[in-house]
C-alpha positions as CSV (number, residue, x, y, z in Angstrom):
1,M,-12.8,32.5,-17.5
2,S,-14.3,29.1,-16.7
3,R,-16.6,27.4,-19.3
4,P,-19.4,24.9,-18.7
5,D,-18.1,22.5,-21.3
6,V,-15.2,21.4,-19.2
7,T,-14.1,18.3,-21.2
8,L,-14.0,20.2,-24.5
9,C,-12.3,23.2,-23.0
10,L,-9.5,21.0,-21.6
11,A,-9.3,19.1,-24.9
12,E,-9.1,22.2,-27.0
13,Y,-6.3,23.6,-24.8
14,V,-4.2,20.5,-24.8
15,A,-4.6,19.9,-28.6
16,G,-3.5,23.4,-29.4
17,A,-0.6,23.7,-26.9
18,Q,2.9,24.1,-28.3
19,A,6.3,23.4,-26.9
20,A,7.2,27.1,-27.2
21,D,4.3,27.9,-24.9
22,L,6.1,26.3,-21.9
23,P,8.0,28.7,-19.7
24,E,11.6,27.6,-19.0
25,S,10.7,27.1,-15.3
26,V,8.2,24.5,-16.4
27,R,10.6,22.7,-18.6
28,K,13.1,22.5,-15.8
29,E,10.5,21.1,-13.4
30,V,9.6,18.4,-15.9
31,A,13.3,17.4,-16.0
32,R,13.4,17.3,-12.1
33,A,10.2,15.2,-12.1
34,L,11.6,12.9,-14.7
35,L,14.9,12.4,-12.9
36,N,13.1,11.6,-9.7
37,W,10.6,9.3,-11.4
38,V,13.3,7.3,-13.3
39,G,15.3,6.8,-10.1
40,V,12.4,5.5,-8.0
41,A,11.2,3.2,-10.9
42,I,14.7,1.7,-11.3
43,G,15.1,1.5,-7.5
44,A,12.1,-0.8,-7.1
45,A,12.8,-2.9,-10.2
46,R,13.7,-6.0,-8.1
47,H,11.0,-5.6,-5.5
48,E,8.8,-8.6,-4.8
49,T,5.8,-6.6,-6.2
50,I,7.5,-6.3,-9.6
51,E,8.6,-10.0,-9.6
52,I,5.1,-11.1,-9.0
53,A,3.5,-8.7,-11.5
54,L,6.0,-9.8,-14.2
55,R,5.2,-13.5,-13.6
56,A,1.5,-12.8,-14.0
57,I,1.8,-10.6,-17.1
58,R,4.7,-12.2,-19.1
59,P,2.8,-15.2,-20.5
60,F,0.2,-12.9,-22.0
61,A,2.4,-9.9,-23.0
62,G,2.7,-8.8,-26.6
63,P,5.9,-8.0,-28.6
64,P,8.9,-6.6,-26.8
65,Q,8.4,-3.0,-27.6
66,A,9.5,-1.2,-24.4
67,T,11.8,-1.5,-21.4
68,V,10.9,-2.5,-17.9
69,L,13.2,0.0,-16.2
70,G,16.1,-1.5,-14.1
71,R,15.6,-4.9,-15.7
72,G,16.5,-6.7,-18.9
73,D,12.8,-7.4,-19.6
74,R,11.0,-5.9,-22.5
75,L,7.2,-6.0,-22.9
76,D,4.6,-4.5,-25.2
77,I,4.2,-0.8,-24.5
78,M,1.0,-1.0,-22.5
79,N,2.2,-3.7,-20.2
80,A,5.6,-2.0,-19.9
81,A,3.8,1.2,-18.9
82,M,1.9,-0.6,-16.2
83,L,5.0,-2.3,-14.8
84,N,7.0,0.9,-14.7
85,G,4.0,2.7,-13.1
86,I,3.9,0.1,-10.4
87,S,7.6,0.1,-9.9
88,S,7.7,3.9,-9.6
89,H,5.2,3.8,-6.7
90,V,6.2,0.7,-4.7
91,F,8.6,2.6,-2.5
92,D,6.2,5.6,-2.1
93,F,9.2,7.7,-2.8
94,D,7.8,9.5,-5.9
95,D,6.8,13.1,-6.4
96,T,3.6,14.5,-4.8
97,D,1.2,17.3,-5.3
98,L,0.6,18.1,-1.6
99,A,-2.8,19.8,-2.2
100,T,-4.4,16.7,-3.8
101,T,-1.9,13.9,-2.7
102,V,-1.7,13.0,-6.4
103,H,1.7,11.4,-7.3
104,P,1.8,13.2,-10.7
105,S,4.6,11.4,-12.6
106,A,3.7,7.9,-11.7
107,P,0.8,7.5,-14.2
108,V,2.1,9.9,-16.8
109,A,5.9,9.2,-17.2
110,P,5.6,5.5,-17.8
111,A,3.0,5.9,-20.5
112,L,5.1,8.5,-22.3
113,L,8.4,6.7,-22.0
114,A,7.0,3.4,-23.2
115,L,5.4,5.2,-26.2
116,A,8.7,6.9,-26.9
117,E,10.4,3.6,-27.4
118,H,7.8,2.5,-29.9
119,R,7.0,5.6,-31.8
120,P,9.8,8.2,-32.3
121,M,9.4,11.2,-30.0
122,T,11.6,14.2,-29.5
123,G,12.5,15.3,-26.1
124,A,10.7,18.6,-26.6
125,D,7.5,16.7,-27.4
126,F,8.0,14.5,-24.4
127,V,8.4,17.5,-22.1
128,L,5.3,19.2,-23.5
129,A,3.2,16.0,-23.2
130,M,4.4,15.4,-19.6
131,A,3.7,18.9,-18.5
132,L,0.2,18.8,-20.0
133,G,-0.6,15.4,-18.6
134,I,0.4,16.5,-15.1
135,D,-1.6,19.7,-15.5
136,A,-4.7,17.7,-16.4
137,E,-4.6,15.2,-13.6
138,C,-3.8,17.7,-10.9
139,R,-6.4,20.2,-12.1
140,I,-9.1,17.4,-12.3
141,A,-8.1,16.3,-8.8
142,R,-8.4,19.8,-7.4
143,A,-11.9,20.0,-8.8
144,V,-13.2,17.1,-6.7
145,M,-11.1,17.4,-3.5
146,P,-11.4,16.8,-0.6
147,P,-14.6,14.7,-0.7
148,H,-13.2,12.5,-3.5
149,Q,-10.4,11.3,-1.2
150,A,-12.6,11.3,1.9
151,I,-15.0,8.9,0.2
152,G,-12.1,6.5,-0.2
153,W,-10.7,7.0,-3.7
154,H,-7.0,7.1,-4.4
155,P,-6.5,10.2,-6.5
156,T,-3.2,9.0,-8.1
157,G,-5.2,6.3,-9.9
158,T,-8.5,8.0,-10.4
159,C,-7.1,11.2,-11.7
160,G,-3.8,9.8,-13.0
161,V,-5.7,8.1,-15.8
162,F,-6.6,11.5,-17.2
163,G,-2.9,12.5,-17.0
164,A,-1.8,9.4,-19.0
165,A,-4.6,9.9,-21.5
166,V,-3.8,13.5,-22.1
167,A,0.0,13.0,-22.3
168,T,-0.4,10.0,-24.7
169,G,-3.0,11.8,-26.7
170,K,-0.8,14.9,-27.1
171,A,2.2,12.7,-28.1
172,L,-0.1,11.0,-30.7
173,G,-1.2,14.4,-32.1
174,L,-4.9,14.1,-31.4
175,D,-7.1,16.9,-32.5
176,A,-9.5,18.5,-30.0
177,H,-12.4,16.3,-30.9
178,R,-10.5,13.1,-30.4
179,M,-8.7,14.4,-27.4
180,A,-12.1,15.0,-25.8
181,H,-13.0,11.4,-26.5
182,A,-9.7,10.2,-25.0
183,I,-10.4,12.3,-21.8
184,S,-13.9,10.9,-21.6
185,L,-12.7,7.3,-22.1
186,A,-10.3,7.9,-19.2
187,A,-13.3,9.2,-17.2
188,T,-15.0,5.8,-17.4
189,Q,-11.9,4.0,-16.0
190,P,-11.2,5.3,-12.5
191,V,-8.9,3.0,-10.5
192,G,-7.8,3.0,-6.9
193,I,-9.4,2.9,-3.4
194,R,-7.6,3.8,-0.2
195,E,-8.3,0.4,1.4
196,M,-5.3,-0.8,-0.5
197,F,-2.8,1.5,1.2
198,G,-0.1,-0.6,2.8
199,S,-0.4,-3.4,0.3
200,M,1.1,-4.1,-3.1
201,T,-2.2,-3.0,-4.7
202,K,-1.6,0.7,-3.9
203,S,1.2,0.7,-6.5
204,F,-1.1,-1.1,-9.0
205,H,-3.2,2.1,-9.1
206,P,-0.8,4.3,-11.1
207,G,0.3,1.4,-13.2
208,R,-3.2,0.6,-14.3
209,A,-3.9,4.3,-14.7
210,A,-0.9,4.6,-17.1
211,Q,-2.1,1.6,-19.1
212,S,-5.8,2.7,-19.1
213,G,-4.9,6.2,-20.1
214,M,-2.8,5.0,-23.0
215,L,-5.7,2.7,-24.1
216,S,-8.0,5.8,-24.0
217,A,-5.7,7.7,-26.3
218,F,-5.2,4.8,-28.7
219,L,-8.9,4.2,-29.0
220,A,-9.6,7.8,-29.6
221,E,-6.9,8.0,-32.2
222,Q,-8.7,5.4,-34.2
223,G,-12.0,7.2,-34.0
224,Y,-13.5,5.4,-31.0
225,T,-16.2,7.7,-29.7
226,S,-17.2,8.7,-26.2
227,S,-19.2,11.5,-24.5
228,D,-18.0,15.1,-25.0
229,Q,-18.8,15.7,-21.3
230,G,-17.1,12.8,-19.6
231,I,-16.0,14.9,-16.7
232,E,-18.9,17.3,-16.0
233,A,-22.1,15.6,-17.2
234,K,-24.8,14.9,-14.6
235,R,-23.6,11.3,-14.5
236,G,-20.1,12.1,-15.6
237,W,-16.9,11.3,-13.6
238,A,-16.9,14.3,-11.3
239,N,-20.4,13.8,-10.2
240,V,-20.0,10.1,-9.7
241,V,-16.8,10.2,-7.6
242,S,-17.3,13.3,-5.5
243,T,-20.0,15.3,-3.7
244,K,-18.1,18.5,-4.6
245,Q,-17.2,19.9,-8.1
246,N,-15.2,23.0,-8.7
247,Y,-14.8,23.0,-12.5
248,A,-13.0,26.3,-12.5
249,A,-10.0,24.5,-11.0
250,I,-9.8,22.6,-14.4
251,T,-10.4,25.4,-16.8
252,D,-9.2,28.6,-15.3
253,G,-5.7,29.7,-16.1
254,L,-5.0,27.0,-18.7
255,G,-1.6,27.8,-20.3
256,E,-0.9,30.5,-17.7
257,R,-0.5,28.4,-14.5
258,F,1.1,25.0,-14.6
259,E,0.4,22.5,-11.9
260,I,3.9,20.9,-12.1
261,M,5.2,24.0,-10.4
262,R,3.5,22.9,-7.2
263,N,5.3,19.5,-7.4
264,S,7.3,18.3,-4.4
265,Y,9.9,15.5,-4.0
266,K,10.4,13.2,-1.1
267,P,13.6,12.8,0.9
268,Y,11.9,10.0,2.8
269,A,10.5,6.7,1.4
270,C,7.0,6.9,2.8
271,G,3.8,8.9,2.8
272,L,4.6,12.6,2.4
273,V,2.2,13.6,5.1
274,V,4.5,12.1,7.8
275,H,7.6,13.8,6.6
276,P,7.3,16.7,9.0
277,V,7.2,14.2,11.9
278,I,10.3,12.5,10.6
279,D,12.0,15.8,10.1
280,G,11.3,16.8,13.7
281,C,12.5,13.5,15.1
282,I,15.7,13.6,13.1
283,R,16.4,17.2,14.2
284,L,15.9,16.4,17.9
285,R,18.0,13.2,17.6
286,A,20.9,15.2,16.1
287,A,20.6,18.1,18.6
288,H,20.5,15.9,21.7
289,G,22.1,12.6,20.7
290,L,18.9,10.8,21.3
291,T,18.5,7.0,21.4
292,A,15.4,5.0,21.8
293,S,16.3,4.0,25.3
294,M,16.3,7.6,26.4
295,I,12.6,8.2,25.4
296,D,9.5,7.8,27.5
297,R,7.0,9.4,25.2
298,I,6.7,11.1,21.8
299,D,3.8,13.5,21.4
300,V,3.2,14.7,17.8
301,D,0.7,17.3,16.7
302,V,-0.2,16.8,13.0
303,H,-2.6,17.9,10.2
304,P,-5.8,15.9,10.1
305,I,-4.8,14.1,6.9
306,V,-2.0,12.3,8.7
307,M,-4.4,10.3,10.8
308,E,-6.5,9.6,7.7
309,L,-3.7,8.2,5.7
310,T,-1.0,7.0,8.1
311,A,-2.8,5.7,11.2
312,K,-1.5,2.1,11.1
313,R,-0.4,1.5,14.7
314,T,1.2,-1.9,14.3
315,P,2.7,-2.3,10.8
316,S,4.0,-5.8,10.1
317,T,5.4,-5.2,6.6
318,G,7.6,-2.4,5.1
319,L,4.7,-1.3,2.9
320,E,2.5,-0.9,6.0
321,G,5.3,1.0,7.7
322,K,5.1,3.7,5.0
323,F,1.6,4.5,6.3
324,S,2.3,4.5,10.0
325,V,3.0,7.8,11.7
326,Y,4.0,5.7,14.8
327,Y,6.7,3.9,12.9
328,A,7.8,7.0,11.0
329,A,8.5,8.8,14.3
330,A,10.3,5.8,15.7
331,I,12.6,5.4,12.7
332,G,13.5,9.1,12.7
333,I,14.9,8.7,16.2
334,I,16.5,5.2,15.7
335,A,18.1,5.6,12.3
336,G,18.2,9.4,11.7
337,V,17.3,8.7,8.1
338,A,14.2,7.3,6.4
339,G,15.2,5.8,3.1
340,E,14.0,2.6,1.5
341,P,16.1,0.3,3.7
342,E,14.3,1.8,6.8
343,F,11.0,0.6,5.3
344,S,11.9,-3.0,4.7
345,D,9.9,-5.8,6.2
346,D,12.8,-6.6,8.5
347,A,13.2,-3.0,9.6
348,V,9.6,-2.6,10.8
349,R,9.9,-5.8,12.9
350,V,13.0,-4.8,14.9
351,P,12.0,-5.0,18.6
352,E,13.6,-1.5,19.3
353,A,11.4,0.1,16.6
354,M,8.3,-1.8,17.7
355,A,8.8,-0.6,21.3
356,L,9.4,3.0,20.4
357,R,6.5,3.3,18.0
358,D,4.2,2.3,20.9
359,K,5.4,5.4,22.7
360,V,4.2,7.7,19.9
361,V,1.0,9.7,20.7
362,P,-0.3,11.6,17.7
363,R,-2.9,14.4,18.0
364,I,-4.8,16.2,15.3
365,D,-4.3,20.0,15.2
366,E,-6.4,21.6,12.5
367,T,-4.4,24.8,12.6
368,L,-1.3,23.0,11.2
369,H,-0.5,22.8,7.5
370,Q,0.2,19.5,5.8
371,D,4.0,20.2,5.8
372,Q,4.1,21.1,9.5
373,A,4.3,19.2,12.8
374,R,4.9,20.0,16.4
375,L,6.8,17.5,18.6
376,R,7.3,17.1,22.3
377,I,9.6,14.2,23.4
378,T,9.6,13.3,27.1
379,L,12.8,11.6,28.2
380,T,13.1,9.0,30.9
381,D,15.0,11.6,33.0
382,G,12.0,14.0,32.9
383,R,13.3,16.5,30.4
384,V,11.0,17.6,27.6
385,L,12.3,18.4,24.2
386,E,10.3,20.4,21.7
387,Q,10.5,21.0,18.0
388,F,8.3,22.8,15.5
389,V,8.7,21.9,11.8
390,E,7.6,24.9,9.8
391,H,8.1,23.3,6.4
392,A,9.3,19.7,5.9
393,V,12.2,19.0,3.7
394,G,10.9,18.4,0.2
395,S,7.9,20.7,0.5
396,L,7.3,23.6,-1.7
397,H,8.7,26.0,0.8
398,N,11.7,23.8,1.6
399,P,12.4,22.0,-1.7
400,M,15.0,19.4,-2.4
401,T,17.8,20.8,-4.5
402,D,19.0,19.5,-7.8
403,A,22.0,18.0,-6.0
404,Q,19.8,16.3,-3.5
405,L,17.7,14.8,-6.2
406,E,20.8,13.5,-7.9
407,G,22.0,12.0,-4.7
408,K,18.7,10.3,-4.2
409,F,18.8,9.0,-7.7
410,R,22.3,7.5,-7.3
411,D,21.4,5.8,-4.0
412,L,18.3,4.3,-5.6
413,V,19.9,2.9,-8.8
414,A,23.2,1.8,-7.3
415,G,23.8,-1.9,-7.9
416,I,20.8,-2.1,-10.3
417,I,22.1,-0.5,-13.5
418,P,25.8,-0.5,-14.4
419,A,27.8,2.1,-12.5
420,D,29.3,3.6,-15.6
421,R,25.8,4.3,-17.0
422,I,24.4,6.2,-14.0
423,G,25.9,9.6,-14.8
424,R,24.8,9.2,-18.4
425,L,21.3,8.5,-17.4
426,I,21.2,11.6,-15.0
427,D,22.4,13.7,-17.9
428,L,19.7,12.4,-20.2
429,C,17.0,13.3,-17.7
430,W,18.4,16.8,-17.2
431,T,18.6,17.4,-20.9
432,I,15.4,15.7,-21.9
433,G,14.2,18.8,-23.8
434,S,17.0,18.7,-26.2
435,L,17.1,15.0,-27.0
436,S,16.3,13.9,-30.6
437,D,15.0,10.5,-29.2
438,A,13.3,10.5,-25.8
439,G,13.3,6.7,-25.8
440,E,17.0,6.8,-25.2
441,I,16.3,7.3,-21.5
442,A,14.4,4.0,-21.3
443,R,17.1,2.1,-23.1
444,C,19.8,3.6,-20.9
445,A,17.8,2.6,-17.8
446,A,17.8,-1.2,-18.7
447,A,19.8,-3.5,-16.4
């Protein structure tokens, strides 16, 4: 039953939760999320975004306490968490809660993994803290959606800071009183606006959320005080960032329903909402041997959020291409795949892709779910090909398998970490719950 003291209710639950309380299915999903997150973080380790961020941060960084994944660099844990949070989101290839568009692992995992290198942490404790952090951020996001996002906030940053604070606070062993202060400290640090989508700054949002959430927990651990109603007060977070508040979404079913079980994983390196369009284009390409020169027009019916998030008609960079339903459809036809190479700066500027994207005509259909799309491709010879995507690959109803996640991981990390260490790192992620030292994952993920 929901309670009016939302912040304290959440804090009491988190502080009292035990590893034994987690169902085996939740532990398995944490391992899947961790494997996916480590892979995308390593995969982007040499991206220009990370190079620039490192140059800016390194002169001011503290002692070398934690690994920047996929590199030889070590930074203080708070800056390492920020860099790894940025890296894991640059490709827009990380996990997603479709109902809120939160990328759950991007703010939580980097905070925990950096902490695990600095303060000994068992794998079981890591799994519990990660599950609780993801639960907190997704529940809080549900409480304020959809107006929160419609206003212009980026929920991965604004809600992810709660996830990082809760996860870090749990790993530190905060009691309910201090956990409430950590949550309220997070409430005063929302980060991320949608204007930044398509630029490097989008990935800054989970990185800063990871860092700010850690700071919240560290301050609370030392007795730094805050409001006990940081979420629900009249001028608290939920009332400041949204016109809608459903506090039952935060408090109901705590310990009975775990939000990580709604997690989804991307087979394509772009905004999840255009995955059904890519799926449909790839299917039609394979079934009919399509090439760009055969196509006169591509009509796509999509959920309304597609045009909110991915309406960039003329992307000029790879990062912009990730938020273009026009380019997404084109690359599905041209390449038949949509991995990170298909979203490079060079790829979006290929004349064939630019010409085909101009033939894409999206239309909003409010009867469609977010993982659905309807396509009609008109060929130059007059034929019309149709495809309905009931559930995109990677969605809850059509999830990626463990083997597919491993394949994605291997593709992302190849050439970045030594080949003889890839299998070992995969095994560490799968067996995180039994590790005596969770920080071993970070050390194994260094270049």
